[in-house]
N, C-alpha and C positions, 0 to 999 in steps of 0.2 A: 602720554604726554600730559603734565598739568602745569597749569599757569602758576601755581604756588609753587613749583619747583625753582622758579626764577628766584623768589623770595628767599627759600630756604636755603639756597646755595651761596647769595649774599651774605645773610646771616651768618652762615658757617665759615665763609673765607673772608669776610671784611668786616666783622662784628665791630671792631673799633674805629673803623673808618668812616667818614661823613657820608650819610645815605641822602639826605635832603636838605636843601636850604630854600627858606621861604622868609622874604624881607628880614627880620632880625633873629629868625628862629632856625636851629639847626638840630637835627637828629641823627644819631649813628645808626647802622644797620642793625646794631643791637635793640636799640630802642625801637625802631619801626618793627622788628621781628616780635618784640614783647607787645607790641600794641595792637597789631594785627588779629591776632588771635582773640584777643578781649573784644575789639570792635565786631568781628565775626559773631561772637557769642551773643554780644548786645543786640545785634541785629535779629539773631534767631529768636532772642527772649521777647521781642516785639511782636513775635507771630509769624515772621517771615520763614518759609519752608524750602527745603531744595527744589531748584526748577523755577522757584517764585522770581518775576521779572522785578528789579530796582532800579528806578529811573535816578540820574542825578543831572541837576541843571546848576552849574557853578563855574565859575573862573578858575584857572589853574591854581593849585597849590598843592603843599605837600600833603595835606588831607586826602586830597583827591586821589593821590598816587597809593597812599594807603588803602584807600576805599576800593580801589581795583583789585587789590589782593585780598581784602577782607571779604568782598562779595565772593571771590572765587572759593576762599576758604570755607565759606559756609554754602557753597554750592548753590549761589543765587547766579542769576543771569544779570549782568550789569546792562543798563539801556542808558546811554550818554546823550543828553538833550542838549541840543544846538544852541549855544549861548547867544547867537546871531539871528535866530529865527523869532518870528512874532509869535505871541501867545497861541494862537489858533493853529500854528503850524504843530507846535510841541504838545498843544491838546490832542491833535490827532495821534501823534506818536504815542503817548502815553496811554489812550484808548486802544490804539491799534495792538500794542503789545500787551494789552492787559496787565499794566503795573501793578504791583502790590505794594510797593512804598516807593517813597519819594526823597530825595536828599537835596537840599539847598544850601546856599550859601548867602551871605548879607545882601549880594548883589541882585538875588532873586527871590528874596524871602517875601516880598511884597507881591509877587506875581501868585503866591500859591492859591487865594481864593479864586482866581481866576482860571488856573490851570486845573484845579479841582472841581469846578463847577459841574455839579451833576455826576460826579465821581465817587464810587463809595469808597476809596482808599482811605484808610485808618492811619497808616503810619508814614509820618512826615518827619524827617530829621533834619535840624538845624546845624550845617557845617561851619558857621562862619566866627568870627571872632568878637563879634557884638552880642549882647545879652539875647538868650534864644527867646524868640516870640511865643506868645501864648498859644498853646495847643499843639506846640511841637516839640520834638525830644531833643536834647542836647548830645551832639555828636561826643563831645568829651565826657559827658555824663555816661553814654554807652560803653566807652572803655575803662572808665575808673569804677564803675559799679557791677562790672562783669568779669568772673573769672575766665581764663583763657580756656578756648574749647580746642579738641584735636582737630587737625585738618580733615575736612570732609570734602574737599575739592573733587569735583568732576574730573574726566581724563578724556584724552584721545578725541573722538569724534563727538562728544558731548557739547551741546550748547554752552557756551561761555558768555557771550556777548551780542547785543542786536545794536547795530549802528544806522541810523536813518540817513538816507540819500535822498536827494529830489528825485521826482518820479516823472517820467515821460508820460503817464496818465493823469498828471495834476495833483497826485498825492504821493507823499514820501513813501519810501520802501523800506523796510526793516531787513538790513543784511545780516544774517545771521552766521557768527564766528565761532570756530570750535576752540578748543584747548591746544588742538594739533596745528590750527590756522596761526594761532598767537606765537605758538613756541617754534615752528618752523620759520615764521617770520623773524623771529628773534635771532635765530641761529644766523639767518641770512644777513641781518643788520650786521652783526658781530664780522662775520666773514667777509662780506662786501663793503661795510661802510667802516671797518676799523674801529667799533667799539672796544673797550677793554676796561679793566679796573682801575686804569690811569685816567679814564675820561672825564671831564667835569663838563657837563652838557646843560645848555640853557634851552628850557622849555619855553617857548615863544607861540608855537603854534597851539591852538586849542585843543585841550584832552580830549573833548567830545569828538574830535576828528582822529581818523587813523595816523594822520602826519603828526598828532601829539602823543596818542596811546601808544603806537607801535613801536617807537624809539623808548619810550617809558618802560616798556615791557623787556626790551632788549637790552637797556643800560642796567635793569635791575639784574637780568641774568648775567651780565658782566661784571656787576658789582661796582659800578661806577659811581658818580654823584650828580643827583638832580638837583638844579637851581631852576627856581621856578618863578616867572613873571605871570602875573595874575593874566595878562594879556599881552599881544605886542604893542609895545611902544619904543620908539627910536631911543629916546633919552633914558628910560630904564633899562633898554637892552646896552646902552653905552656903559652906563654905570656898574650893572650887574658884570659884564666882561671885565671892567677894569678892576672891580672890588675882589671878584672871586677866582680871577685868573682863569677865566673859562676858555676851554681849549675845542670846544666842538659847539656848533650851532647849527640849527637848520632854519631857513627861509624859504617863502616863496619870492619869486622875482620883485614882485611889488615892494615887499620889504627892503630888499636888498637896496632897490633904488631910493626908498626913503632915506636910508641909511646914509647912502652916498651923497644925497642931497641935503641932508640936515645941516642947520647952520653951525652945530656944534660938533661936527664931526671930528675936527682936526684937534679937539679939546681933550680927547681921551685916548689912552693907551690900549689898542685893540690888539696888540701883538702877541698875547697869549694864545689866540686862536690858531689851531692847526688845520682843522677840518671846517669846511661850510658845505653841507647838502643842502641843495636847492631842487625846487620840483614844484608839482602842482599845475605849473603851465609853463610853456616854453619862455626861455630868458632871451630879450633883446639882444643884440650882438654889441651895441654900444653900451648896453648896462654891464654885461659881462666884461667887457674890455676895460670898462672904467674901473670897476671892481678888482680886476686883476692889478691895475696899476695903481690903485691907492691903497690896496691891501695886500702887500706882496709876501706877507708870511701865511696868508690863507691858501689852502688847497680846496679848489671846488669841484664837488662831485654832483652829477646830476642824478635823479632818482625820478623814475616813472613807476606808476602804479596805480591802483584803485581800491576802494572800500571792498569791493568783491573779490580782491585778491590779498585782503589783509596789508594793504599798502604795497611795498617795495616789490617789483618784478623785473625790471630793467634799471641799468645803472650805466653812468658814463664815467669812467676815471678820470683824474685831474691830468694824467700825461695825453689825452685825447682833445685837451682843450686848446693846442699848441699846433702851429704848422711845423712841417718837418716830416719825418719817418712816419708819423701816425696821422698825419691831416695835410692840408687843413680842412678839409671838409668833413671830418669825423667829429668836430664839435658842433655840427649842425643835428647831429642824431642825439636821439633820447637816450641810446646806450645799446646793451647787449644784455641777454638774459641773465638775472641773477642767480646765483647757486640754488640746485634743486627745483628749478622752474623751467618748463618747456614754453617755448614762444613760437608761433609761426605766423604768417601771413596767409589767409584764406579768402576763397571767393564765397558768394552767398550761401552756396551748397556746402561749405565747410572745407573743400578742396585746397590744399596748400599751393600755393602761387608759386610760380618761378621767382628767382632773386631779382629785384628791380622792378617788379611789376607791385602796383599799388593794391591793396585789399583791406581786410579788417583784420586786426591784432587778435589772436586767439592764446589763451595762456592755460596750462594745466600744470597741476602739480599741488602740493600739500598745504599750500596758502589759500586755494581757492574755495570759496564760501560753501557752507552748507546749503543755502539757498536764500530766498527771500521769505521772510515770516508771512505765514497765512497767503502765501501768493504763487501756488504750484504752476499756474500757467506763466508767469513771469519768470520763476526758476527754469522751466523746461525751455522757455524760449533763450534765456542766456547761457545754460550750461547745455552743451549738447555733445553726446558721447564724451563726457568728462572734460570737455573744453569750454573755457569761458570765454565768451564772446564779448569783447571789450566794448565795441561800438566806435573804436578808434581807427580812423583810417591810417595807413603807413606802408613804406616799403621796406625790405631788407636788403643791404648790400651782400657783397660774396664774403664779408668777413663776418656777418651775423650781427651788425649794426642796424638799428631800426629807425627810420626817418618817420615822423609824424606829420600827415599832410593835412587830413582831414577830420571831421567827425561823422561816422556813420547815422550815430543817435544825435537826436535834435538837442544838443547841450551847448552852453556858452561858458566858458571860464573867465573870471572876471576877478583878479586880485588873489588868483589860487582857489577860488571857490566855485564849486561845479553849480551851474544855474540851468535847470531844464525849462525849455522855452514853454513848454505847455502849462508849467506852474504858473509862469507869468501872464501868459495869455488867458489862463481861467481867473485870475484876478481882474485883468484888464476888462474882459469880457462882462464881469460883474457889474460895470458903471452902466446906467440905463442909457446914456447917449452912444454906445458903442454899437456899430452893426458887425463889423469884422475886425480882425486884429490877427497880427503876425508879429511874432517876436524873434529877433535877429541879434547877433553879436556883430559889433562893428570895431575897428581898430581903435584904441585908446592908447595913449603914450604913457600914463602912469598905470593903467589897471591891466593893460595887455587886451582885454575886449571891454566894451562897455555894452549895456542893453539897451537896444533901440525897439520902441514899440511903433508898427506901421498901421495905422488905423484908418477905417473909413467909418463915417457917421451915420446915423439913421436919420431919415430925412427930418427936417425942422427941428434938428438938434444941433447944440453948439456945446463947446466944452475945450477949455484951454489945455495946454501941455502940463501945467502945473496942477491944474486939479485931476488928471490923470495920474501923475506921480502921486500925489497926496493920497487919492482913493487907493492905490495900490499898498501905501505904507501901512495901511488899517489892516491888511489882509495878509502880506508876506513879509519876510525879512528885507530890511531897507537894501541890503546889497543885492536884492534879486531885482528891485524896483527898477523901471527903467530911468535911465539918465537923460534920454531924449526921447521924443514923440514925433513921429511924420505923420500928416495927415494926408490922405489921398481920397480921391472920389471913388475908387476902386481898387481893389488888390489885384494884380494878376494871376490868373486862373490856367489851369492846365487843361488840357482837353478832357481829363475826367473830372474837372472841378475842383481840383486841389490848388491851394495857395501855393505859386511857385516862389519857394523862398530864395532859390539861386537868383532868380531876376531882381529880388531885393539887394541880396547881398552884392551882385556884380559891380555895382558902382563904388563901392567901399572899398574892396578889396582887389579892383583892378590895378593889375601890375605886380600884383604879388605872387609868389611862387607856391603859397599855400592860403587855405581860407580859415585859419585858426591863427591866433597870435599867442 
């Protein structure tokens, strides 16, 4: 399996059809197929060699999609950086991966000096539409000034990409994904989520995220059309759907809620959409019911997965969203195992549990990651006997439907983004007034969950809620920062001296059937 197979097939079977749309720019698959080998050659001429890591920090665009395939064509390892992270977080990822090159667009060109401070990297490429800053190579120049090179793509279990996720130890972890991971996930998308060469798909999730890049690879394999929004914006989404007659979208529940409550919702024709895949966090029943009522032409499909499994592993088809022969309780489920994926519920020793018994979701199959970059102990803890232990607590019914009830790992999901409590706690603890801190997720109507920092202060110290929040914003991404701060004289401790987060959560989740939202 090779990632470039997806592009080669699209060029062979869909040469004259539209491949990408970005703002006012359209390219056919024939054009994309001609640009990628030239871009790959240009990257190699900069001195990048097979296996070198190439980082990219940019908003969504047609160029970003080309770059994925050009990096693979040159046998480079792509390292997408999170556009929502603070500079120190992306600096860590750049250094941890040992990146040899960096590509930025207009939105992040001014961060380059801070990103590369103390870094020996020589190769920085500007991928934006504005003039290329001094000291950087022009993306288009690499294409126009290079002759196309032969496909030198890696294959099968060779490393293809490193995607950084938050870390329970306070540092992001680099998830190593192979060509097999990406192609297996792409075939799964096509089989499970109905991608075809007739699909016109809108990219609103960030391409640095598997919810953005996994469908990008699958849609290319199918030969469909990519419509790229720089990032999610309700107004831009409405305009793109109406203008380009988009028939497939992917949103996290927070985005769906924003669309439904936007004052201009009724001004646009959204009837071209056939499928809406949603995931990254559970959708509130009220939001789903409103979406079904206000968007009757849309079929909603829930997807569950994680970076470590190349995204999709479980899905809930449209027919299970309704009362009747399939429900009504099925719509509470995350879904059933996708094709080629084994899923089971296990106890702490890895033994499969009886149906209806809560445990941890474990996943096996060709989509499971190679491991964590430079973290063999973390890899061994996550992948045991070939099974990826997800850290999500759930139970399975007699029909194979999985119902998520909790998280084994200490993680919050807010607006579809994973936030590891330890990362936020490290930032809060860096404030000189803080003695102890525990970070938990609490219910939030807009974001699903909100970050709450529960703090006890050192003697003779004072600090306000806003000061703690501003302090965190200098260290971590804004979406990870506490939305609220609670001050206590002392945090509750177990007999072993550990902070009892369950006690802190209990008042907020009292009366709920699950402790995640």
